[in-house]
C-alpha positions in Angstrom: 0.0 0.0 0.0 2.7 2.4 1.0 6.4 2.1 0.0 9.1 4.3 1.3 10.9 5.9 -1.6 14.6 7.0 -1.6 13.4 10.6 -1.4 11.8 9.7 2.0 8.3 10.1 0.6 5.9 7.2 0.4 4.2 5.9 -2.8 0.5 5.3 -2.3 -1.1 2.3 -3.9 -4.8 2.5 -3.1 -7.7 1.6 -5.4 -9.9 4.5 -6.5 -13.0 3.0 -4.8 -11.1 2.8 -1.5 -10.0 6.4 -1.8 -13.6 7.4 -2.6 -14.9 5.5 0.5 -12.2 7.1 2.7 -13.1 10.5 1.3 -16.7 10.1 2.3 -15.8 8.9 5.7 -13.5 11.9 6.2 -16.4 14.2 5.5 -18.6 12.4 8.0 -15.7 12.5 10.5 -15.3 16.3 10.1 -19.1 16.8 10.6 -19.0 14.6 13.7 -16.0 16.5 15.2 -17.6 19.9 14.5 -21.1 18.9 15.7 -22.7 18.6 19.0 -21.0 16.4 21.6 -21.7 12.9 20.2 -21.2 10.1 22.7 -19.2 8.2 20.0 -16.4 10.8 20.4 -15.7 9.8 24.0 -12.6 7.7 23.1 -11.2 10.8 21.3 -11.5 12.8 24.5 -10.8 10.3 27.3 -11.5 10.9 30.9 -8.4 12.0 32.8 -9.9 12.0 36.3 -12.7 9.4 36.5 -13.1 9.8 40.3 -13.1 13.6 40.3 -15.7 15.2 38.1 -14.6 18.8 38.7 -10.9 18.0 37.9 -12.0 16.1 34.8 -14.2 19.0 33.6 -11.3 21.4 34.0 -9.0 19.0 32.1 -11.6 18.8 29.3 -11.9 22.6 29.2 -8.1 23.0 29.0 -7.5 20.3 26.3 -10.5 19.9 24.2 -9.9 22.8 21.8 -6.2 21.8 21.2 -7.1 18.2 20.6 -9.9 19.2 18.2 -7.6 21.6 16.3 -4.9 18.8 16.0 -7.5 16.4 14.7 -8.9 18.9 12.2 -5.4 19.8 10.9 -4.6 16.1 10.4 -8.0 15.6 8.7 -7.3 18.5 6.3 -3.9 17.1 5.5 -5.3 13.7 4.8 -8.1 15.1 2.6 -5.6 17.1 0.5 -3.2 14.3 0.1 -5.7 11.4 -0.3 -5.6 11.4 -4.2 -1.8 11.9 -4.4 0.5 9.2 -5.8 3.1 10.0 -3.1 2.9 11.5 0.4 5.4 12.8 2.8 6.0 11.2 6.2 4.1 14.0 7.9 1.2 13.5 5.6 1.2 9.7 6.3 1.3 10.5 10.0 -1.9 12.7 9.4 -3.4 9.7 7.6 -2.6 7.5 10.7 -4.1 10.0 13.1 -7.3 10.4 11.1 -7.8 6.7 10.4 -7.3 5.9 14.1 -9.9 8.6 15.0 -12.4 7.1 12.6 -11.7 3.6 13.9 -12.1 4.7 17.5 -15.4 6.4 16.8 -16.8 3.5 14.8 -15.6 1.0 17.4 -17.3 3.0 20.1 -20.5 3.1 18.1 -20.4 -0.6 17.6 -19.3 -1.2 21.2 -16.3 -3.3 20.0 -14.1 -4.8 22.7 -11.0 -6.8 22.7 -12.8 -10.1 23.0 -15.4 -9.5 20.3 -16.0 -12.4 17.9 -16.7 -11.9 14.2 -20.3 -11.6 13.2 -22.0 -13.6 10.5 -22.4 -11.9 7.1 -26.2 -11.5 7.6 -25.8 -9.7 11.0 -27.1 -6.1 11.0 -23.7 -4.8 12.0 -21.7 -6.9 9.5 -21.2 -4.0 7.1 -20.1 -1.5 9.8 -17.8 -4.2 11.4 -16.3 -4.9 8.0 -15.5 -1.2 7.7 -14.0 -1.3 11.1 -11.8 -4.2 10.1 -10.8 -2.3 6.9 -9.8 0.7 8.9 -7.9 -1.5 11.3 -6.0 -3.1 8.4 -5.3 0.2 6.8 -4.0 1.6 10.2 -1.8 -1.4 10.6 -0.4 -1.0 7.2 0.4 2.7 7.8 2.1 1.8 11.1 4.2 -1.0 9.4 5.3 1.2 6.5 6.2 4.1 8.7 8.8 2.1 10.5 12.3 2.8 9.3 
């Protein structure tokens, strides 16, 4: 999928239909990030002080905007480089961050845990779980290819 070139950039070998799917997911992800506080975002903004509500609220107040800005910057970088034949290491890092965010949100929506078993193809969540697996595979590939 990604091959490090002598220039330090990475060639990108993704099918056009996969790029189109990712493009639509990124738009939905942006809407979700900019929308009202959706419970599916909880893994993107984890609790720092579960036993101290006031401390946790202060932590969220201090960090939320910076975390959001970082996610939006990565998302914009991913969107602008998604159709490129090559990407820089920084761009691929933005891909990683956005893919991971998408995966966390979808996994939260599906309530996926470490011990989850695969679902049969006719299960109502089969399509969404397949998308989760695709994002997991893509994230793993980015991580593998980013290694020196």
